[in-house]
N, C-alpha and C positions, 0 to 999 in steps of 0.2 A: 052347566055353569050358572052361577047366580050373579046378581048385581054386586054382591059383596066381593066376589073374586075380581070383578072389574075395578071396583074401588081400590082393592089392594094393588092392582097393576098401576092405576093412575097415581096412587100415592108412592109407588116405588117399592112396595113390600115384596113383589114377586114379578118375574119376567115371563110367566107362562103364556101371556098373550102374544109374545114375540117368538114363540117356539112352535112353528107350524108342523114340526115333525111328530108331534104327539096326537096321532089319530085325527088329523085334519081339524084340530081345534080352531085354528084361525078361520077356516072356511065356515065352520058351523057358527062361530060367533058373529062373523060378518053377516050371514044370512038371517040370524035371529034378531040382530039389533040394527039392521040397516034402516029400519023405519024410524028409528029414534034419531031425532035431529041433533041432539047433543053429542051422540056417538059420531055422527058424520063430521061435526065440527072438530072433534078430537083427531079423527083420522086425517082430515084435510090439513090440520096444523102439523101433524107428524110428517106428512108427505112434503109439505113446503120446507120444513126444517131440514129434511133429508136431502132434497134437491139442492138447496142453497149451500150445502157444505157444512152446516152447523151440526154439532153433536150434542147429545144429552148425556151429561155425566151422571151416572147412577151407580148404585151398589149392586154388583152381581151376586149370584147365589153363593159365591165363595167369600163375599164380603170385601172384594178388592175393587178399588176405584178404576174405572175404565175411561179412557180418553182417546178420541179418534185423532189420527195424524193431522186432520185439518185444524185442530186446536193449536198444534205446535206451529203450523205455518202462519197462523194469524198473529204471532208475536211480532212486535216491531223489531227491525234489524238492529244488531248490536253496533254501537258507535264507539270507536276507540278514540279517546281524547289524548292527544300528544301534548305533554306539558311544554310550555315555551322554553327555549334555550336560555340558560342563565347568562346574564351579562358578565364579561370577563372582569376579574378583580383589577382595580387600578394598580399600576406598577408603583412599587415603593421607591424606585430609583436606586436601590442598593445593588451592589455587585458582589457576587460570591467571593469568598476568600481565595478559592482556587483560581477564578478568573483574574482577580487582581494580581495574584502572585505570578500567573502566567504572563500577563501584560507587562509586569515589572521586569521579569526575566528577559522578555523580548526587547524591551526598551534598553536594558543594560547591555545586552549582547550587541545591539545595533550601535550603541555609542562607544563601546570598547574598541580601541584601535586593534587592527590585526597585526600579525607578526611583521609583515613588511614595513608597516608604518612605525612600529616600535623600534626595529633595528635601524631604520633611517634616522629617527630622532636620536637614538643612542650614539651612532657614529658621528653625527654632527657635533654632539657634545664632546665626544672623544677628541676630535681634531682641535677643538678650542682648548681643551684641558691640557693636552700635551705640549702646548706652546707656553705654558706658565713656567715658573721657576722650578729648578730641579727637585727640591724637597717636596713641593706640592705635587709634582708629577708622580714621584715615587709613591706618595701616600694614595694618590688617585688610582694608580695602576694596581696597587695592592688590594684595592676594593673591587676591581673589576676582573681580575684574572682568576681563572678556575684553579683549584688546588693542583691539578695536573693539566697540562696543555701541550699541544703540538707546536713547538716553537722552531720555525725554519726547518721543518721536516723531522725534528726530534721530539720525543715525548719527555718532557722535563717537569720537575716540580716547580711550583710558583717561586720558591726562594731562589732557584738557579736563574730563572728568567729575570727577576728583579735585580739580581747582581749584574747581569749583562746590561740592563737598562741603566743602572747606576753609572757604569763606565761610559756609556754612550752620552748620557746627559752631562757628565763631567767634561767630556771632550768637546761637546757642542752645546755650550750654555745658552746660545741664542738660536732659536729654531722657528721656522714659519712654514706653513703649507697652505695651499689653496686648491680648490677643485679645478681640474683640467677638463673633465668630462663627467657626465652623469654616471653614477655607479650602477652596477647590476646586482640585484638582490634575488636570491632564490631561497625558499623556506620549506622545511619539512614539518608540517603541522603535527604529525604523529610523534616526532621527536622533540618538538618545540625548539627547533634549531634553524638558524638562517646562515647563509654564506653571502658575504658582500665583497665584490671585487671592483676595482676601478683604477684610475690614474690621477695622481695629484702632482702638482709642481711643488718644489721645496726650495728652501734657502736656509743654510746653516752657517754660523760664524763663531769664531773664537778670537782670541787676541792676536793670533798669528796668521790665520787664514780664513777663507770662506769658501763655501761650496754651494752649488745650485744645480738644478736639473729637474728631471721628472722620475717618478717612481711608480711602479705598478704594485699594488698591494692586494692582499686577500686575508680576510678575517672570517672566522666562524664564531657566531654568537649563540649561546644557549640560554633559553628562558625556562628550562625545566624546573628551576627552583623559584620561579617568579621574577626575580631580578636578573638583568642581563649579565652574562659572564663570558669572557673571551676564552674559548677552548682551543683555538688555533690561530696562528699569526704567521704571515710570510710577506716579504716584499723584495723588490729588486729594482735597482736603478736602471732605466732604459736609455738615458743619455744625459 
């Protein structure tokens, strides 16, 4: 071996110096150049670097870069930066159309009277209206009777019922009733129909006579068409 070979190893052109398997080259070189001070310095520096875990990156005989695992372990740890959570957008104060419509529907349904209240209001108006003059009463009854109704147990057309009312009003031109007890109301929501029963006191007069007493009544009111209509009527004097 010549000094030129050693210079090639130092410069990185060859790795023969680190291959002790080639006929004890490493031992022969160490014996031949042990007396040289600069060789000792080079060997000492190589030992120190090897012990402390550092590696020399050089080109191998195949031209590939070699790096020891210690080089990877010396990298600083990866830090994951989490971006701050964005602030919520300020509310515009607007309500969606669906929410507004839902709220409106609920408000309307809560303010709309139920069937019981509607039939109670209707019957109070009925008792006041049938005390008026005969012509007004007939016109009013024509607007509230159903085309067909059960009248004292018989299914009759409205025209036949109005004819009977005409003779009753002619016989008793002066009539008055008032409530004797609170009525009972039961409703069928599926059919939009209610039945109201109760007792009223009455007084009726004509030129020749007068009559008074109490009467038990029963009416069936239908709201299927929106407006109230009498679909059944019955009454009986109790004394």
